[in-house]
TIPAZA-153592 format. One record per atom (N, C-alpha, C): residue number from 1; x, y, z. Coordinates in steps of 0.001 Angstrom, whole numbers, plus 524288, in hexadecimal, padded with zeros to 5 digits. Layout:
# TIPAZA-153592
node pos = NUM, u = X, v = Y, w = Z .
...
# end
This chain:
# TIPAZA-153592
node pos = 1, u = 821E4, v = 83A6A, w = 8069D .
node pos = 1, u = 8208D, v = 834F9, w = 8075F .
node pos = 1, u = 81F23, v = 8341D, w = 80D16 .
node pos = 2, u = 81B46, v = 830E7, w = 80DF3 .
node pos = 2, u = 81995, v = 82FA4, w = 81343 .
node pos = 2, u = 81D9B, v = 82C23, w = 815EB .
node pos = 3, u = 81DE0, v = 82C96, w = 81B15 .
node pos = 3, u = 82162, v = 82958, w = 81E31 .
node pos = 3, u = 81E42, v = 82649, w = 82232 .
node pos = 4, u = 82076, v = 821EA, w = 823CC .
node pos = 4, u = 81E21, v = 81EE0, w = 82807 .
node pos = 4, u = 8224D, v = 81E09, w = 82C30 .
node pos = 5, u = 82098, v = 81D5A, w = 830F8 .
node pos = 5, u = 8242B, v = 81C2B, w = 8353D .
node pos = 5, u = 823EF, v = 81648, w = 83610 .
node pos = 6, u = 8284F, v = 813C7, w = 8352B .
node pos = 6, u = 828A0, v = 80E18, w = 83575 .
node pos = 6, u = 82BBF, v = 80C84, w = 83A48 .
node pos = 7, u = 829E2, v = 8088A, w = 83D10 .
node pos = 7, u = 82CA2, v = 806A5, w = 841B5 .
node pos = 7, u = 831FF, v = 80472, w = 84058 .
node pos = 8, u = 8328E, v = 80235, w = 83BB6 .
node pos = 8, u = 8378D, v = 7FFDD, w = 83A29 .
node pos = 8, u = 83B14, v = 80393, w = 83727 .
node pos = 9, u = 838D0, v = 80711, w = 833F8 .
node pos = 9, u = 83BF4, v = 80A42, w = 83075 .
node pos = 9, u = 83BD8, v = 8101C, w = 831A8 .
node pos = 10, u = 838E7, v = 811C4, w = 83589 .
node pos = 10, u = 83880, v = 81757, w = 836C3 .
node pos = 10, u = 83514, v = 81A2B, w = 832D3 .
node pos = 11, u = 83611, v = 81F30, w = 8320F .
node pos = 11, u = 8330B, v = 82253, w = 82E5F .
node pos = 11, u = 834BE, v = 820F7, w = 828D0 .
node pos = 12, u = 8310A, v = 81F14, w = 825BC .
node pos = 12, u = 8322A, v = 81D4E, w = 8206C .
node pos = 12, u = 82DF4, v = 81F3C, w = 81CB2 .
node pos = 13, u = 82F42, v = 81F7B, w = 8179A .
node pos = 13, u = 82B28, v = 82094, w = 813CD .
node pos = 13, u = 826E6, v = 81C6E, w = 81444 .
node pos = 14, u = 8221C, v = 81DF8, w = 8133E .
node pos = 14, u = 81DB0, v = 81A5F, w = 813C2 .
node pos = 14, u = 81BC3, v = 818A5, w = 80E67 .
node pos = 15, u = 819EA, v = 813E2, w = 80E2D .
node pos = 15, u = 8174F, v = 811C8, w = 8098E .
node pos = 15, u = 811CB, v = 8104D, w = 80B2A .
node pos = 16, u = 80E31, v = 81088, w = 80789 .
node pos = 16, u = 808C5, v = 80F16, w = 8089F .
node pos = 16, u = 807EC, v = 8095E, w = 80747 .
node pos = 17, u = 8059F, v = 80686, w = 80AF4 .
node pos = 17, u = 804A4, v = 800F0, w = 80A3D .
node pos = 17, u = 7FF27, v = 7FFA4, w = 80C1D .
node pos = 18, u = 7FD06, v = 7FB59, w = 80A22 .
node pos = 18, u = 7F7F0, v = 7F98A, w = 80BFC .
node pos = 18, u = 7F89E, v = 7F6DF, w = 81146 .
node pos = 19, u = 7F453, v = 7F5F9, w = 813ED .
node pos = 19, u = 7F493, v = 7F368, w = 8190B .
node pos = 19, u = 7F6BA, v = 7EDDD, w = 81890 .
node pos = 20, u = 7F5DE, v = 7EB49, w = 81424 .
node pos = 20, u = 7F812, v = 7E60E, w = 8135C .
node pos = 20, u = 7FE04, v = 7E637, w = 8134F .
node pos = 21, u = 80048, v = 7EA0B, w = 810AB .
node pos = 21, u = 805FA, v = 7EA9E, w = 81089 .
node pos = 21, u = 807F2, v = 7EC12, w = 815F7 .
node pos = 22, u = 8053E, v = 7EFA6, w = 8188C .
node pos = 22, u = 806C3, v = 7F141, w = 81DD0 .
node pos = 22, u = 806D1, v = 7EC96, w = 82189 .
node pos = 23, u = 802CC, v = 7E954, w = 8214A .
node pos = 23, u = 80291, v = 7E4AA, w = 824A1 .
node pos = 23, u = 80723, v = 7E102, w = 82389 .
node pos = 24, u = 8087B, v = 7E065, w = 81E8D .
node pos = 24, u = 80CD3, v = 7DD04, w = 81D22 .
node pos = 24, u = 811F8, v = 7DF2A, w = 81F48 .
node pos = 25, u = 812C4, v = 7E447, w = 81ED9 .
node pos = 25, u = 81789, v = 7E6B8, w = 820D5 .
node pos = 25, u = 817D6, v = 7E621, w = 826BF .
node pos = 26, u = 81391, v = 7E72B, w = 82966 .
node pos = 26, u = 81380, v = 7E6CF, w = 82F23 .
node pos = 26, u = 81446, v = 7E13D, w = 8311A .
node pos = 27, u = 812DE, v = 7DD62, w = 82DF6 .
node pos = 27, u = 81384, v = 7D7F1, w = 82F9A .
node pos = 27, u = 8192F, v = 7D620, w = 82F1E .
node pos = 28, u = 81C84, v = 7D978, w = 82CE5 .
node pos = 28, u = 82207, v = 7D816, w = 82C53 .
node pos = 28, u = 82311, v = 7D489, w = 827B3 .
node pos = 29, u = 81FD1, v = 7D4EB, w = 823B9 .
node pos = 29, u = 8205D, v = 7D197, w = 81F19 .
node pos = 29, u = 8259B, v = 7D27F, w = 81C6E .
node pos = 30, u = 82794, v = 7CE72, w = 81A1C .
node pos = 30, u = 82C7E, v = 7CEA7, w = 81733 .
node pos = 30, u = 82B67, v = 7D06F, w = 81198 .
node pos = 31, u = 82F76, v = 7D263, w = 80EDB .
node pos = 31, u = 82EB5, v = 7D3FE, w = 80969 .
node pos = 31, u = 82C4D, v = 7CF9A, w = 8062F .
node pos = 32, u = 82899, v = 7D0F5, w = 802F7 .
node pos = 32, u = 82606, v = 7CD2F, w = 7FF9A .
node pos = 32, u = 821BB, v = 7CA0F, w = 80240 .
node pos = 33, u = 8207E, v = 7CB51, w = 80730 .
node pos = 33, u = 81C75, v = 7C869, w = 80A0E .
node pos = 33, u = 81718, v = 7C913, w = 80793 .
node pos = 34, u = 81634, v = 7CD7B, w = 8053A .
node pos = 34, u = 81144, v = 7CE96, w = 80299 .
node pos = 34, u = 8126F, v = 7D1CD, w = 7FDC9 .
node pos = 35, u = 80ECE, v = 7D1FA, w = 7FA37 .
node pos = 35, u = 80FA3, v = 7D4FE, w = 7F57B .
node pos = 35, u = 80DE8, v = 7DA99, w = 7F661 .
node pos = 36, u = 811AA, v = 7DDFC, w = 7F761 .
node pos = 36, u = 810A8, v = 7E390, w = 7F814 .
node pos = 36, u = 811E0, v = 7E631, w = 7F2E4 .
node pos = 37, u = 80E40, v = 7E961, w = 7F107 .
node pos = 37, u = 80F0A, v = 7EBF0, w = 7EC02 .
node pos = 37, u = 80D73, v = 7F1AD, w = 7EC5D .
node pos = 38, u = 80FE4, v = 7F503, w = 7E923 .
node pos = 38, u = 80E3F, v = 7FA78, w = 7E903 .
node pos = 38, u = 808D5, v = 7FAE5, w = 7E696 .
node pos = 39, u = 805B1, v = 7FE60, w = 7E8B8 .
node pos = 39, u = 80075, v = 7FF4F, w = 7E6A1 .
node pos = 39, u = 7FF7B, v = 80530, w = 7E6AB .
node pos = 40, u = 7FD25, v = 8071F, w = 7E28E .
node pos = 40, u = 7FBAC, v = 80C9E, w = 7E247 .
node pos = 40, u = 7F5CC, v = 80CEE, w = 7E183 .
node pos = 41, u = 7F334, v = 80F86, w = 7E52E .
node pos = 41, u = 7ED9A, v = 8107F, w = 7E4B2 .
node pos = 41, u = 7ECF3, v = 81582, w = 7E190 .
node pos = 42, u = 7E940, v = 8158D, w = 7DDF1 .
node pos = 42, u = 7E87A, v = 81A18, w = 7DA8D .
node pos = 42, u = 7E2BF, v = 81BA4, w = 7DA9D .
node pos = 43, u = 7E1D3, v = 820B6, w = 7DB48 .
node pos = 43, u = 7DC95, v = 822EE, w = 7DAB1 .
node pos = 43, u = 7DD42, v = 8281E, w = 7D7E4 .
node pos = 44, u = 7DB13, v = 82892, w = 7D33C .
node pos = 44, u = 7DBB7, v = 82D2D, w = 7CFEB .
node pos = 44, u = 7E189, v = 82E66, w = 7CF7C .
node pos = 45, u = 7E35D, v = 832DF, w = 7D174 .
node pos = 45, u = 7E8E3, v = 83446, w = 7D104 .
node pos = 45, u = 7EC03, v = 83308, w = 7D5F4 .
node pos = 46, u = 7E977, v = 830CE, w = 7D9DE .
node pos = 46, u = 7EC08, v = 82F84, w = 7DED0 .
node pos = 46, u = 7EE6F, v = 82A16, w = 7DE8B .
node pos = 47, u = 7F364, v = 829AB, w = 7DFFA .
node pos = 47, u = 7F609, v = 824A1, w = 7E050 .
node pos = 47, u = 7F7F2, v = 823DF, w = 7E5E1 .
node pos = 48, u = 7F705, v = 81F45, w = 7E80C .
node pos = 48, u = 7F84F, v = 81E0C, w = 7ED77 .
node pos = 48, u = 7FB92, v = 8190B, w = 7ED82 .
node pos = 49, u = 800D2, v = 81984, w = 7EDB2 .
node pos = 49, u = 80429, v = 814E5, w = 7ED7F .
node pos = 49, u = 804E7, v = 8125A, w = 7F2D1 .
node pos = 50, u = 80596, v = 80D45, w = 7F2CC .
node pos = 50, u = 8069F, v = 80A5E, w = 7F791 .
node pos = 50, u = 8081E, v = 804CB, w = 7F639 .
node pos = 51, u = 807B6, v = 8015C, w = 7FA14 .
node pos = 51, u = 80906, v = 7FBD8, w = 7F95B .
node pos = 51, u = 804A4, v = 7F880, w = 7FB82 .
node pos = 52, u = 80380, v = 7F442, w = 7F8D2 .
node pos = 52, u = 7FF65, v = 7F0B4, w = 7FA7D .
node pos = 52, u = 80108, v = 7EB12, w = 7F9BD .
node pos = 53, u = 7FD70, v = 7E787, w = 7FAFB .
node pos = 53, u = 7FE4A, v = 7E1EE, w = 7FA3B .
node pos = 53, u = 7FA03, v = 7DFDA, w = 7F6AE .
node pos = 54, u = 7FA8F, v = 7DB0F, w = 7F511 .
node pos = 54, u = 7F6C9, v = 7D8BB, w = 7F171 .
node pos = 54, u = 7F138, v = 7D8FA, w = 7F392 .
node pos = 55, u = 7F082, v = 7D82C, w = 7F8AD .
node pos = 55, u = 7EB49, v = 7D85F, w = 7FB04 .
node pos = 55, u = 7E8BE, v = 7DDBD, w = 7FA4D .
node pos = 56, u = 7EBFE, v = 7E1CC, w = 7F9F2 .
node pos = 56, u = 7E9F2, v = 7E71B, w = 7F96E .
node pos = 56, u = 7E775, v = 7E80D, w = 7F415 .
node pos = 57, u = 7E909, v = 7E523, w = 7F02C .
node pos = 57, u = 7E6B4, v = 7E5BA, w = 7EAF7 .
node pos = 57, u = 7E0CD, v = 7E4CC, w = 7EB32 .
node pos = 58, u = 7DF44, v = 7E0B0, w = 7EDE8 .
node pos = 58, u = 7D9B9, v = 7DF65, w = 7EE61 .
node pos = 58, u = 7D6D0, v = 7E39E, w = 7F160 .
node pos = 59, u = 7D924, v = 7E581, w = 7F58F .
node pos = 59, u = 7D6B2, v = 7E994, w = 7F8C1 .
node pos = 59, u = 7D5E5, v = 7EE84, w = 7F583 .
node pos = 60, u = 7D9E4, v = 7F01E, w = 7F2A0 .
node pos = 60, u = 7D97A, v = 7F4D7, w = 7EF6D .
node pos = 60, u = 7D57D, v = 7F41F, w = 7EB0E .
node pos = 61, u = 7D538, v = 7EF7E, w = 7E8DB .
node pos = 61, u = 7D152, v = 7EE67, w = 7E4C5 .
node pos = 61, u = 7CBCF, v = 7EEC6, w = 7E708 .
node pos = 62, u = 7CB1A, v = 7ECB4, w = 7EBCF .
node pos = 62, u = 7C5FC, v = 7ECF6, w = 7EE67 .
node pos = 62, u = 7C458, v = 7F29D, w = 7EF6B .
node pos = 63, u = 7C822, v = 7F601, w = 7F057 .
node pos = 63, u = 7C6F7, v = 7FB85, w = 7F146 .
node pos = 63, u = 7C5BC, v = 7FE7A, w = 7EC3B .
node pos = 64, u = 7C66B, v = 7FBE4, w = 7E7CB .
node pos = 64, u = 7C53C, v = 7FE62, w = 7E2CD .
node pos = 64, u = 7CA03, v = 7FF8E, w = 7DF8B .
node pos = 65, u = 7CE8A, v = 7FDD2, w = 7E14B .
node pos = 65, u = 7D356, v = 7FEBE, w = 7DE61 .
node pos = 65, u = 7D395, v = 7FB77, w = 7D970 .
node pos = 66, u = 7D59B, v = 7FDCD, w = 7D55A .
node pos = 66, u = 7D647, v = 7FB24, w = 7D057 .
node pos = 66, u = 7DC24, v = 7FAD7, w = 7CF55 .
node pos = 67, u = 7DE36, v = 7F617, w = 7CF14 .
node pos = 67, u = 7E3D4, v = 7F562, w = 7CE45 .
node pos = 67, u = 7E52D, v = 7F66C, w = 7C894 .
node pos = 68, u = 7E83C, v = 7FA91, w = 7C7A8 .
node pos = 68, u = 7E9E9, v = 7FBEE, w = 7C25C .
node pos = 68, u = 7EEF7, v = 7F920, w = 7C0F0 .
node pos = 69, u = 7F1F4, v = 7F7B7, w = 7C4E0 .
node pos = 69, u = 7F6C7, v = 7F4BD, w = 7C42A .
node pos = 69, u = 7F7CE, v = 7F1E5, w = 7C94A .
node pos = 70, u = 7FC38, v = 7EF44, w = 7C9A0 .
node pos = 70, u = 7FD7D, v = 7EC55, w = 7CE5F .
node pos = 70, u = 7FE3A, v = 7EFE6, w = 7D315 .
node pos = 71, u = 7FF3C, v = 7F4EF, w = 7D225 .
node pos = 71, u = 80067, v = 7F884, w = 7D66F .
node pos = 71, u = 7FCCA, v = 7FD3C, w = 7D6C2 .
node pos = 72, u = 7F941, v = 7FDF2, w = 7D312 .
node pos = 72, u = 7F5FC, v = 802A0, w = 7D2FA .
node pos = 72, u = 7F036, v = 80143, w = 7D369 .
node pos = 73, u = 7EDAC, v = 8037B, w = 7D75E .
node pos = 73, u = 7E828, v = 80270, w = 7D868 .
node pos = 73, u = 7E524, v = 80799, w = 7D82A .
node pos = 74, u = 7E1A6, v = 80811, w = 7D45C .
node pos = 74, u = 7DEC0, v = 80CEF, w = 7D381 .
node pos = 74, u = 7D961, v = 80CA9, w = 7D60D .
node pos = 75, u = 7D7D8, v = 8111E, w = 7D84D .
node pos = 75, u = 7D2A7, v = 811B0, w = 7DA9A .
node pos = 75, u = 7CFB6, v = 815EC, w = 7D7AA .
node pos = 76, u = 7CAA4, v = 81519, w = 7D6DD .
node pos = 76, u = 7C763, v = 818FF, w = 7D445 .
node pos = 76, u = 7C3D0, v = 81BB1, w = 7D82B .
node pos = 77, u = 7C3BD, v = 819BB, w = 7DCF7 .
node pos = 77, u = 7C074, v = 81BEF, w = 7E111 .
node pos = 77, u = 7C3EF, v = 81E22, w = 7E566 .
node pos = 78, u = 7C32C, v = 82317, w = 7E6AC .
node pos = 78, u = 7C675, v = 825AC, w = 7EA95 .
node pos = 78, u = 7C60F, v = 8230E, w = 7EFED .
node pos = 79, u = 7C16E, v = 821A4, w = 7F184 .
node pos = 79, u = 7C0AC, v = 81F29, w = 7F6A5 .
node pos = 79, u = 7C384, v = 819E5, w = 7F6E5 .
node pos = 80, u = 7C357, v = 816F0, w = 7F2AD .
node pos = 80, u = 7C610, v = 811E3, w = 7F27B .
node pos = 80, u = 7CBF3, v = 812B4, w = 7F2DA .
node pos = 81, u = 7CDE8, v = 816C2, w = 7F03A .
node pos = 81, u = 7D37C, v = 817FD, w = 7F08B .
node pos = 81, u = 7D4F4, v = 8195F, w = 7F622 .
node pos = 82, u = 7D1B5, v = 81C69, w = 7F8C7 .
node pos = 82, u = 7D2C8, v = 81DD6, w = 7FE38 .
node pos = 82, u = 7D2F4, v = 818FD, w = 801B0 .
node pos = 83, u = 7CF6A, v = 8154C, w = 800C8 .
node pos = 83, u = 7CF72, v = 81066, w = 803C6 .
node pos = 83, u = 7D472, v = 80D5B, w = 802BE .
node pos = 84, u = 7D618, v = 80D38, w = 7FDDC .
node pos = 84, u = 7DAE1, v = 80A69, w = 7FC76 .
node pos = 84, u = 7DFA2, v = 80CEB, w = 7FF0B .
node pos = 85, u = 7DFDF, v = 81214, w = 7FF0D .
node pos = 85, u = 7E435, v = 814CE, w = 80196 .
node pos = 85, u = 7E453, v = 81382, w = 80763 .
node pos = 86, u = 7DFC0, v = 812CE, w = 809B7 .
node pos = 86, u = 7DF64, v = 8117A, w = 80F3D .
node pos = 86, u = 7E1C9, v = 80C35, w = 81096 .
node pos = 87, u = 7E2D5, v = 808F5, w = 80CB3 .
node pos = 87, u = 7E551, v = 803E3, w = 80D9D .
node pos = 87, u = 7EB2E, v = 80460, w = 80E86 .
node pos = 88, u = 7ED63, v = 808F4, w = 80D5E .
node pos = 88, u = 7F309, v = 809B5, w = 80D9F .
node pos = 88, u = 7F4AC, v = 80C86, w = 8129B .
node pos = 89, u = 7F965, v = 80B52, w = 81452 .
node pos = 89, u = 7FBBD, v = 80DE1, w = 818D4 .
node pos = 89, u = 80190, v = 80E8E, w = 817BB .
node pos = 90, u = 8041B, v = 81206, w = 81A97 .
node pos = 90, u = 809AD, v = 81304, w = 819C3 .
node pos = 90, u = 80CFB, v = 80F3F, w = 81CFA .
node pos = 91, u = 81152, v = 80D9A, w = 81AAD .
node pos = 91, u = 81508, v = 80A25, w = 81D58 .
node pos = 91, u = 81A8A, v = 80BED, w = 81BE7 .
node pos = 92, u = 81E32, v = 80ACC, w = 81F3B .
node pos = 92, u = 823B1, v = 80C02, w = 81E49 .
node pos = 92, u = 82576, v = 8097A, w = 81926 .
node pos = 93, u = 827EF, v = 80C92, w = 815C7 .
node pos = 93, u = 829A8, v = 80A92, w = 810B5 .
node pos = 93, u = 82DA1, v = 8062C, w = 8114E .
node pos = 94, u = 830FF, v = 80678, w = 8153C .
node pos = 94, u = 834E2, v = 80251, w = 81606 .
node pos = 94, u = 83246, v = 7FD34, w = 8179C .
node pos = 95, u = 82E25, v = 7FD81, w = 81AC3 .
node pos = 95, u = 82B44, v = 7F8C2, w = 81C3F .
node pos = 95, u = 828C6, v = 7F647, w = 81771 .
node pos = 96, u = 826B6, v = 7F97E, w = 813F1 .
node pos = 96, u = 82451, v = 7F778, w = 80F2A .
node pos = 96, u = 82865, v = 7F4C9, w = 80BC2 .
node pos = 97, u = 82CE5, v = 7F742, w = 80B1F .
node pos = 97, u = 8310A, v = 7F50C, w = 807D7 .
node pos = 97, u = 832B8, v = 7EFB0, w = 809DD .
node pos = 98, u = 83288, v = 7EEF0, w = 80EF1 .
node pos = 98, u = 83429, v = 7E9F3, w = 8113D .
node pos = 98, u = 830B3, v = 7E563, w = 80F98 .
node pos = 99, u = 82BE0, v = 7E65D, w = 80DFD .
node pos = 99, u = 8286E, v = 7E211, w = 80C57 .
node pos = 99, u = 827CE, v = 7E1B7, w = 80666 .
node pos = 100, u = 82A02, v = 7E569, w = 80390 .
node pos = 100, u = 82999, v = 7E53E, w = 7FDD5 .
node pos = 100, u = 82D82, v = 7E169, w = 7FB8F .
# end
């Protein structure tokens, strides 16, 4: 499992989040401040799990993502999947839990 170095929590397991979630965490948001939900990007047999916000649904749809369920977004184009993966970054898992 990947780790991140966090100023508050030290070396911790990392979770993948969109820039919208990262911005919310960095702003010091309280739990429930925004709707953060698990999302899995899928292309053929590749699954890429992370966390996003409601605004990210529109962005992923614009990139060509097809929502199969509330948490699963499938891509049929490899380049579009790569662009979608580029929206994610690693964050300390404890920081993420604090806003869930």
